[in-house]
C-alpha positions in Angstrom: 0.0 0.0 0.0 1.3 3.4 -1.0 2.4 5.7 1.7 2.5 3.0 4.4 5.8 2.0 5.7 6.1 -1.1 8.0 8.9 -1.1 10.5 9.7 -4.6 12.0 11.9 -5.0 15.0 14.4 -7.7 14.5 13.7 -10.7 16.8 15.7 -11.3 19.9 17.3 -14.6 18.9 18.4 -15.4 22.5 15.0 -14.7 23.9 13.3 -16.9 21.3 15.8 -19.6 22.0 15.1 -19.3 25.8 11.4 -19.5 25.3 11.7 -22.5 23.0 14.0 -24.3 25.4 11.5 -23.5 28.2 8.6 -25.1 26.2 10.7 -28.1 25.3 12.4 -28.7 28.7 10.1 -27.3 31.3 6.8 -26.4 29.7 5.1 -29.8 30.3 6.3 -30.2 33.9 5.0 -26.7 34.7 1.7 -27.5 33.2 1.5 -30.7 35.2 2.4 -28.8 38.4 -0.3 -26.3 37.7 -2.9 -29.0 37.1 -1.9 -30.8 40.3 -2.3 -27.5 42.2 -5.7 -27.0 40.7 -6.8 -30.5 41.7 -5.5 -30.1 45.2 -7.3 -26.8 45.5 -10.6 -28.7 44.8 -10.0 -31.1 47.7 -12.0 -30.1 50.8 -9.1 -29.8 53.2 -10.4 -26.9 55.3 -12.3 -27.7 58.5 -15.6 -25.7 59.0 -15.3 -22.4 60.6 -17.9 -23.5 63.2 -15.9 -26.7 64.0 -14.0 -25.1 66.9 -10.7 -26.5 65.5 -8.2 -24.2 63.9 -4.6 -24.5 62.6 -3.4 -23.4 66.0 -5.1 -26.4 67.5 -3.4 -28.7 65.0 0.0 -27.0 65.7 -0.5 -27.5 69.4 -1.4 -31.2 68.9 1.7 -31.7 66.7 3.9 -30.2 69.4 2.4 -32.5 72.0 3.0 -35.5 69.8 6.6 -34.6 68.9 7.7 -33.2 72.3 9.5 -36.4 73.2 12.2 -35.3 70.7 12.7 -32.2 72.8 12.8 -34.2 76.0 15.5 -36.5 74.9 17.8 -33.6 74.4 18.3 -33.4 78.2 19.1 -37.1 78.4 22.9 -37.4 79.1 23.2 -41.2 79.3 25.3 -42.2 76.2 23.9 -45.8 76.4 20.4 -44.5 75.6 19.4 -44.3 71.9 17.7 -40.9 72.0 16.0 -41.2 68.6 14.6 -44.6 69.5 13.3 -43.4 72.9 11.7 -40.3 71.3 10.2 -42.2 68.4 8.6 -44.9 70.6 7.2 -42.2 72.9 5.8 -40.2 70.1 4.2 -43.4 68.5 2.6 -44.2 71.9 1.1 -40.7 71.9 -0.1 -41.2 68.4 -2.0 -44.4 69.5 -3.4 -42.6 72.4 -4.6 -39.8 70.0 -6.4 -42.5 68.0 -8.0 -43.8 71.1 -9.0 -40.3 72.1 -10.5 -39.7 68.7 -12.6 -42.9 69.2 -13.9 -41.5 72.5 -14.8 -38.1 70.8 -16.6 -39.9 67.9 -18.5 -42.0 70.5 -19.9 -38.9 72.1 -20.7 -37.4 68.7 -22.6 -40.6 67.8 -24.6 -40.4 71.0 -25.5 -36.7 70.7 -26.2 -36.7 66.9 -27.7 -40.2 66.7 -25.4 -40.6 63.7 -24.5 -44.3 63.2 -21.6 -43.5 60.9 -19.5 -41.9 63.6 -20.5 -44.8 65.9 -19.0 -47.3 63.5 -15.9 -45.1 63.1 -15.5 -44.9 66.9 -15.6 -48.7 67.0 -13.1 -48.9 64.2 -10.6 -46.5 65.8 -10.9 -48.2 69.2 -10.3 -51.5 67.6 -7.1 -50.2 65.9 -5.9 -48.4 69.1 -6.5 -51.4 71.4 -4.3 -53.7 69.4 -1.4 -51.3 69.2 -1.3 -49.5 72.5 0.1 -52.6 74.4 3.0 -52.9 71.9 3.6 -49.2 72.0 4.0 -49.5 75.8 6.4 -52.4 75.3 8.4 -50.3 72.9 8.7 -47.4 75.4 10.0 -49.9 78.0 12.6 -51.1 75.5 11.2 -54.5 74.9 12.0 -56.2 71.5 8.3 -57.0 71.1 7.5 -53.3 71.0 8.6 -53.0 67.4 5.5 -54.9 66.3 3.6 -51.7 67.0 4.9 -49.7 64.0 5.5 -52.4 61.4 3.3 -54.2 58.9 2.6 -57.7 60.2 0.7 -60.9 59.4 -2.2 -59.8 61.6 -2.5 -56.7 59.5 -4.5 -58.6 56.9 -7.4 -59.7 59.1 -7.2 -56.4 60.9 -7.5 -54.5 57.6 -10.4 -56.6 56.5 -12.2 -55.9 59.8 -11.6 -52.2 59.4 -12.8 -52.3 55.8 -16.0 -54.0 56.8 -16.7 -51.5 59.6 -16.0 -48.6 57.3 -18.3 -50.0 54.7 -21.1 -50.3 57.3 -20.3 -46.8 58.6 -20.5 -45.1 55.2 -23.7 -47.0 54.2 -25.4 -45.7 57.3 -26.0 -49.1 58.8 -27.7 -49.0 62.1 -25.4 -49.9 65.0 -26.4 -53.2 66.6 -24.8 -52.4 69.9 -25.2 -49.6 72.4 -21.5 -49.1 73.2 -19.4 -49.1 70.1 -16.3 -47.9 72.0 -16.3 -50.9 74.4 -16.9 -53.3 71.5 -14.1 -52.0 69.5 -11.7 -52.1 72.5 -12.7 -55.8 73.1 -12.1 -56.7 69.5 -8.7 -54.9 69.5 -7.6 -56.6 72.7 -8.4 -60.0 71.2 -6.3 -59.1 68.1 -3.4 -58.0 70.4 -3.7 -61.3 72.3 -3.5 -63.3 69.1 -0.4 -61.4 68.0 1.2 -62.0 71.4 0.4 -65.7 71.1 2.1 -65.8 67.7 5.2 -64.1 69.2 5.3 -66.5 72.2 5.0 -69.5 69.8 8.1 -68.3 68.0 6.3 -67.0 64.9 7.5 -63.6 63.8 4.3 -61.6 62.9 6.2 -58.9 61.0 6.5 -59.0 57.3 9.7 -58.9 55.2 9.1 -57.2 52.0 11.9 -59.1 50.3 10.2 -62.5 50.9 7.4 -63.9 48.7 5.3 -64.5 51.8 5.5 -60.9 52.9 4.5 -59.7 49.4 1.6 -62.2 49.3 0.2 -60.8 52.5 1.0 -57.2 51.6 -1.1 -57.4 48.4 -4.4 -58.1 50.0 -3.6 -55.5 52.7 -3.1 -53.0 50.0 -6.3 -54.0 48.3 -8.2 -53.6 51.6 -6.7 -50.2 52.2 -7.6 -49.1 48.7 -11.1 -50.3 49.3 -11.3 -48.2 52.5 -10.2 -45.2 50.6 -12.7 -45.7 47.8 -15.6 -46.2 50.2 -14.7 -43.0 52.1 -14.3 -41.1 48.9 -17.7 -42.2 47.4 -19.8 -41.9 50.6 -21.9 -39.0 51.7 -22.5 -40.2 55.2 -20.0 -37.6 56.5 -19.0 -34.1 55.3 -16.4 -34.0 52.5 -13.8 -32.4 54.8 -14.2 -35.1 57.4 -13.7 -37.9 54.8 -10.7 -36.1 53.4 -9.0 -36.0 56.8 -9.8 -39.7 57.4 -8.3 -40.7 54.1 -5.2 -38.6 55.0 -4.9 -40.3 58.4 -5.2 -43.8 56.7 -2.6 -42.9 54.1 -0.2 -41.6 56.7 -0.6 -44.8 58.8 0.2 -47.0 55.8 3.2 -44.9 54.8 4.6 -44.8 58.3 4.4 -48.5 58.8 5.8 -49.2 55.4 8.9 -47.0 56.2 9.5 -49.0 59.4 8.8 -52.5 58.0 11.9 -54.6 57.1 14.4 -52.6 59.1 16.9 -54.8 60.9 17.5 -52.4 63.9 13.8 -52.2 64.8 14.0 -48.5 65.4 11.3 -46.2 64.0 12.8 -43.5 61.8 12.0 -39.8 62.4 10.4 -39.7 59.0 8.1 -42.6 59.9 7.2 -40.9 63.2 6.6 -37.6 61.5 4.2 -39.2 59.0 2.4 -41.0 61.8 2.0 -37.7 63.7 0.6 -36.0 60.6 -2.0 -38.7 60.3 -2.9 -38.5 64.0 -3.3 -34.7 63.8 -5.6 -35.1 60.7 -7.7 -37.7 62.6 -7.9 -35.8 65.8 -8.9 -32.6 64.1 -11.6 -34.3 62.1 -13.1 -36.0 65.3 -13.0 -32.8 67.3 -14.5 -30.7 64.5 -17.3 -33.3 64.0 -18.2 -33.2 67.7 -18.1 -29.4 67.9 -20.3 -29.1 64.8 -22.8 -31.6 66.3 -22.9 -29.6 69.5 -23.5 -26.4 67.5 -26.2 -28.1 65.4 -27.9 -29.3 68.6 -27.6 -25.8 70.2 -29.3 -24.3 67.1 -32.1 -27.0 67.3 -32.5 -26.3 71.0 -32.8 -22.6 70.3 -35.4 -23.2 67.6 -37.4 -25.5 69.9 -37.3 -22.9 72.7 -38.5 -20.3 70.2 -41.3 -22.6 69.0 -42.3 -23.5 72.5 -42.3 -19.8 73.5 -44.4 -18.9 70.4 -46.8 -21.7 71.3 -47.1 -20.6 74.9 -47.7 -17.0 73.7 -50.4 -18.2 71.4 -52.0 -20.2 74.2 -51.9 -17.2 76.5 -53.3 -15.0 73.8 -56.2 -17.4 73.4 -56.8 -17.5 77.2 -56.7 -13.7 77.4 -59.2 -13.5 74.5 -61.5 -15.9 76.2 -61.1 -14.0 79.5 -62.2 -10.8 77.7 -65.1 -12.5 76.0 -66.3 -14.2 79.1 -66.4 -10.9 81.1 -68.1 -9.0 78.3 -70.7 -11.7 77.6 -71.5 -11.9 81.3 -72.4 -8.2 81.3 -74.5 -8.5 78.1 -76.3 -11.5 79.4 -77.2 -9.8 82.6 -78.4 -6.7 80.9 -80.5 -8.7 78.4 -82.0 -10.7 81.3 -83.1 -7.5 83.1 -84.7 -6.1 80.0 -86.9 -9.1 79.3 -87.6 -10.3 82.9 -91.1 -9.5 84.0 -91.5 -7.0 81.1 -88.3 -5.2 82.1 -87.9 -1.7 83.5 -89.3 1.4 82.0 -88.4 5.0 81.5 -84.8 6.2 82.1 -83.6 2.9 83.6 -84.6 1.0 80.5 -83.0 3.5 78.3 -79.7 3.1 80.3 -79.9 -0.6 80.0 -80.5 -0.5 76.3 -77.6 2.0 75.9 -75.4 -0.3 78.0 -76.4 -3.3 75.9 -75.7 -1.5 72.7 -72.2 -0.4 73.9 -71.2 -3.8 75.2 -72.5 -5.6 72.1 -70.5 -3.2 69.9 -67.4 -3.8 71.9 -68.0 -7.6 71.8 -68.3 -7.4 68.0 -65.1 -5.4 67.7 -63.3 -8.0 69.9 -64.4 -10.8 67.6 -63.8 -9.1 64.2 -60.8 -6.9 64.7 -57.3 -7.9 63.4 -54.4 -6.6 65.4 -54.6 -3.7 67.9 -57.1 -0.9 67.9 -55.7 2.4 66.8 -54.8 5.1 69.4 -57.2 8.0 69.5 -58.6 10.8 71.6 -60.9 9.2 74.2 -63.6 10.6 76.3 -63.2 8.6 79.5 -66.8 9.1 80.7 -68.0 7.4 77.5 -65.7 4.5 78.3 -66.4 4.1 82.0 -70.1 4.8 82.3 -71.2 1.6 80.5 -68.8 -0.5 82.7 -70.2 1.1 85.8 -73.8 0.4 84.7 -72.8 -3.2 83.9 -71.6 -3.8 87.4 -74.6 -2.1 88.9 -76.9 -4.5 87.0 -74.9 -7.4 88.4 -75.5 -6.1 91.9 -72.3 -4.3 92.7 -72.4 -1.0 94.5 -70.3 1.2 92.3 -69.9 5.0 92.7 -68.6 7.1 89.9 -68.7 10.8 89.1 -68.2 12.1 85.6 -65.1 14.1 85.0 -65.1 15.2 81.4 -61.5 14.3 81.1 -60.0 13.0 77.9 -57.0 10.7 77.2 -55.0 9.4 74.3 -55.3 5.6 74.0 -57.3 2.7 72.7 -60.9 2.9 74.0 -61.6 -0.9 74.1 -58.3 -1.7 75.9 -59.0 1.0 78.5 -62.5 -0.4 78.9 -61.2 -4.0 79.3 -58.5 -3.0 81.9 -61.2 -1.1 83.9 -63.7 -4.0 83.5 -61.1 -6.4 84.9 -60.6 -4.3 88.0 -64.3 -3.9 88.6 -65.0 -7.6 88.1 -62.1 -8.5 90.6 -63.6 -6.1 93.1 -67.0 -7.7 92.8 -65.5 -11.2 93.1 -63.0 -10.7 95.9 -64.9 -8.0 97.9 -68.6 -8.8 97.5 -71.1 -6.4 99.1 -68.4 -3.8 99.5 -68.5 -0.3 98.1 -66.5 0.2 94.8 -65.4 3.7 93.9 -64.1 4.8 90.5 -62.5 8.2 90.3 -60.8 10.0 87.4 -58.3 12.8 88.0 -55.6 14.5 86.0 -52.0 14.7 87.3 -49.6 16.6 85.0 -49.6 15.0 81.5 -51.4 11.8 82.7 -54.9 10.7 83.6 -55.3 8.6 86.7 -58.2 6.2 87.1 -58.5 4.8 90.6 -60.7 1.7 91.3 -61.0 1.2 95.1 -62.9 -1.1 97.4 -63.2 -1.6 101.1 -62.8 -5.4 101.0 -60.1 -7.6 102.6 -57.4 -6.2 100.4 -54.5 -8.0 98.6 -52.5 -10.5 100.7 -49.0 -9.4 101.5 -47.4 -12.5 100.1 -49.1 -11.9 96.7 -48.2 -8.2 96.2 -44.8 -8.9 94.7 -46.1 -11.2 91.9 -49.6 -9.8 91.6 -49.2 -8.8 87.9 -47.5 -12.0 86.8 -49.2 -14.6 84.6 -51.1 -17.1 86.8 -50.6 -15.2 90.0 -53.6 -15.7 92.3 -54.4 -16.4 96.0 -55.0 -19.9 97.3 -58.7 -19.2 97.7 -59.1 -17.2 94.5 -61.6 -18.7 91.9 -59.8 -16.9 89.0 -57.0 -18.1 86.8 -54.5 -15.3 87.5 -54.9 -13.8 84.0 -56.9 -10.6 84.4 -54.4 -8.3 86.2 -51.5 -9.4 83.9 -53.7 -8.7 80.9 -54.9 -5.4 82.2 -51.4 -4.2 82.9 -50.1 -5.3 79.5 -53.0 -3.5 77.8 -52.1 -0.3 79.6 -48.4 -0.5 79.1 -48.9 -1.0 75.4 -50.5 2.4 75.2 -47.8 4.2 77.3 -49.8 3.8 80.5 -49.5 1.5 83.5 -51.4 -0.3 86.2 -50.2 -0.4 89.8 -51.4 -1.3 93.2 -51.4 1.6 95.7 -49.9 0.5 99.0 -50.5 3.3 101.5 -53.2 5.5 102.8 -55.9 2.9 103.4 -56.6 0.7 106.4 -58.5 -1.9 104.4 -59.4 -2.8 100.8 -57.4 -2.4 97.7 -56.8 0.5 95.3 -55.6 0.0 91.8 -54.3 2.9 89.8 -54.6 3.1 86.0 -52.6 5.8 84.2 -53.0 6.9 80.6 -51.5 9.9 78.7 -53.8 12.9 78.8 -55.0 14.5 75.7 -53.2 17.8 74.9 -55.2 20.9 75.6 -57.6 21.8 72.7 -57.7 18.3 71.3 -61.3 17.0 71.1 
């Protein structure tokens, strides 16, 4: 193309050669390493954040298991093989960690009712019980102690038993026994006794990998171990992170024993001990995290049950409160209706009052049955609320005195009526034939409604719990619902209900308070 000049930079021959050499010599290994890292990144290694086990816990357990190597540094006896002493002590701690993991999984099984962890607890206790005695012998320096950390003839039946129990665990088979830990310990002790019997009979139970017999036994053992790994990998009975840690623990156990098998000196190498410790840490962390997660799950279930029980109790109380309101209102309506029709009923002004009372109570009863939620707060003429209640009690035979006040308050009319009705009904029930006085006064920004009687009063032992649910005297015919309900209704509209304690020689005075209407509001 005319007018267009292309300038090409000469290639850097050395750079091209380096890149080509990198592709030929190191390109494929780098890609393989990258793929391996990607695959390892998909493996669920991390424990759950709610498991209660962190990397610090794993580091602490590792230090505990390897601390014999620090202790032997202070040993000055040249006749003592420090590495052997430290290695055997660490391997004993490893077996005790396996046993402790079995105990933890037993508790997990009992709390969660999960059969899989019960089978695993029996498996781990079976493994630990047959190795702990030999680990103790190794610490004491006995030649028989080396059978703790090598692959032996009894490894084949032991591996098959472990494979069977792992299969049952991952299939979720129900545990046929109540104590898997004790059963596993008994089976492990029997296997240890069989190994000791072989040793006492002059039969060396350890394998020599250079002999045909050793390889013949090692083959089925490897098949059994592979089967265990496959079963763990394909199961969903446990979380993925737990199965990953179990597989790691199994692999470390196999590698550790393989490193010590066939050695003529019978001394566990530091590498074998380190691998065994790694497996024990993986196993212990998985067991502890499973138990902690089970405890957390149970705590959440318990909280949910408490919330559901509380909600159910509140629903029951609400129903009882509603029935209490309906019962009291229906009683007044029934009495007024009876007076209106009995013997032709009253005439004149008294009949008019009864009809007005009946209309007001019927309207309130209808609102109680049909309303959804709370009544709205509004400006209330207290005389309009209190007069029907006073007339209701008078029709029931109670001597009630009340003077109109013309005061107004801000609240829910039906709730004020219900709270006052409860106080009047209680006075009629607990102080029959006594004079009941209802007075309404204003004190600052609040309206005070006092309901007093000259009856026996409230017992001293009941005053502290008078407004609690179910609180009532030993001779009271009520349910202990009314005063608690009345106080709640008043508190919900920025008021209160209290019992006045002084100023009277007898009887009881209850004080209802409600916010007063601002001046000019009608």
